[in-house]
C-alpha distance (Angstrom), angle and dihedral (degrees) to the residues before:
residue distance angle dihedral
X1 . . .
X2 3.79 . .
X3 3.82 95.6 .
X4 3.82 88.8 56.5
X5 3.81 97.5 43.3
X6 3.80 99.2 89.4
X7 3.80 92.6 45.6
X8 3.81 92.0 49.0
X9 3.81 90.3 52.6
X10 3.82 94.8 43.1
X11 3.81 91.8 50.8
X12 3.82 93.6 41.6
X13 3.78 85.2 -130.1
X14 3.78 128.2 163.3
X15 3.83 105.3 -126.6
X16 3.80 98.9 -130.2
X17 3.79 94.2 167.3
X18 3.82 93.3 49.9
X19 3.81 93.1 47.3
X20 3.80 90.3 49.1
X21 3.81 90.7 50.7
X22 3.82 92.1 46.7
X23 3.80 88.6 52.8
X24 3.81 90.9 50.6
X25 3.80 87.9 53.5
X26 3.82 92.0 49.2
X27 3.80 94.5 -110.9
X28 3.81 95.5 126.6
X29 3.80 91.0 63.8
X30 3.80 105.6 21.8
X31 3.81 97.6 157.6
X32 3.80 95.2 32.3
X33 3.82 112.2 109.4
X34 3.79 116.5 -107.4
X35 3.80 89.4 -118.0
X36 3.83 87.5 68.8
X37 3.80 94.8 44.4
X38 3.80 98.0 -93.2
X39 3.79 132.8 120.7
X40 3.81 94.5 -101.7
X41 3.81 94.5 -134.7
X42 3.79 129.8 131.4
X43 3.80 133.9 -104.1
X44 3.80 92.8 -93.8
X45 3.81 89.0 59.6
X46 3.81 88.1 48.7
X47 3.81 92.1 53.0
X48 3.80 92.3 48.1
X49 3.80 91.9 48.3
X50 3.82 91.5 47.4
X51 3.80 91.0 51.2
X52 3.80 91.9 52.0
X53 3.80 96.2 44.4
X54 3.81 93.7 44.3
X55 3.80 92.8 48.7
X56 3.81 88.7 56.7
X57 3.83 97.8 41.0
X58 3.80 121.2 -1.7
X59 3.81 95.8 -163.4
X60 3.80 91.7 52.3
X61 3.81 88.2 48.5
X62 3.80 89.1 56.0
X63 3.80 90.7 53.6
X64 3.79 90.0 51.3
X65 3.80 91.5 45.8
X66 3.80 94.7 51.2
X67 3.78 92.4 49.4
X68 3.81 93.3 48.3
X69 3.80 103.9 34.3
X70 3.78 107.3 28.3
X71 3.79 99.0 35.7
X72 3.81 116.0 17.4
X73 3.81 97.6 39.1
X74 3.83 97.3 51.7
X75 3.80 90.8 46.3
X76 3.81 90.6 49.8
X77 3.82 91.4 48.8
X78 3.78 101.6 39.3
X79 3.80 109.5 14.1
X80 3.76 124.9 106.0
X81 3.79 118.4 -116.9
X82 3.80 89.0 -103.1
X83 3.83 91.7 52.0
X84 3.80 91.2 48.6
X85 3.80 91.6 53.0
X86 3.80 94.6 43.0
X87 3.79 101.6 40.8
X88 3.79 108.8 17.5
X89 3.79 103.2 48.4
X90 3.84 97.4 65.4
X91 3.81 97.5 47.4
X92 3.79 104.8 62.4
X93 3.79 89.9 45.9
X94 3.85 92.6 49.2
X95 3.78 93.5 -121.0
X96 3.75 81.2 125.0
X97 3.76 133.8 6.5
X98 3.74 125.2 -130.0
X99 3.76 123.7 -136.4
X100 3.74 136.5 -166.2
X101 3.77 127.2 -150.2
X102 3.73 131.2 -159.7
X103 3.79 120.3 -167.0
X104 3.77 128.8 -154.2
X105 3.81 129.6 175.4
X106 3.82 89.2 -122.7
X107 3.79 124.7 24.8
X108 3.79 108.9 -105.6
X109 3.80 92.4 13.0
X110 3.75 118.9 142.6
X111 3.79 109.9 -120.5
X112 3.80 114.9 -115.8
X113 3.78 117.1 -102.8
X114 3.76 115.9 -101.4
X115 3.75 116.6 -115.0
X116 3.75 118.4 -133.9
């Protein structure tokens, strides 16, 4: 991964082959149970894997992080059984790829502080 990192960033390229390999290794759903297509490990394993991947290629680490933290984890915690089967199973195995979106009224704008 590390030998390709600079080239991936310079070309602004999505590392399809690296993401596919990470999925094969269970890194796209580290803390997702095996019954849902994940690796079935714990959050400590996730942190260690993230540290290793990100030290080799930060942008690839972000892809892994989004799939695990912003998509798989909330579905595992709050999804119904039907949602877990329908939406969670494909993502850790890279038969699909999750995405997260953040919206702002103006691109690059800092969101207003919430009032309590």
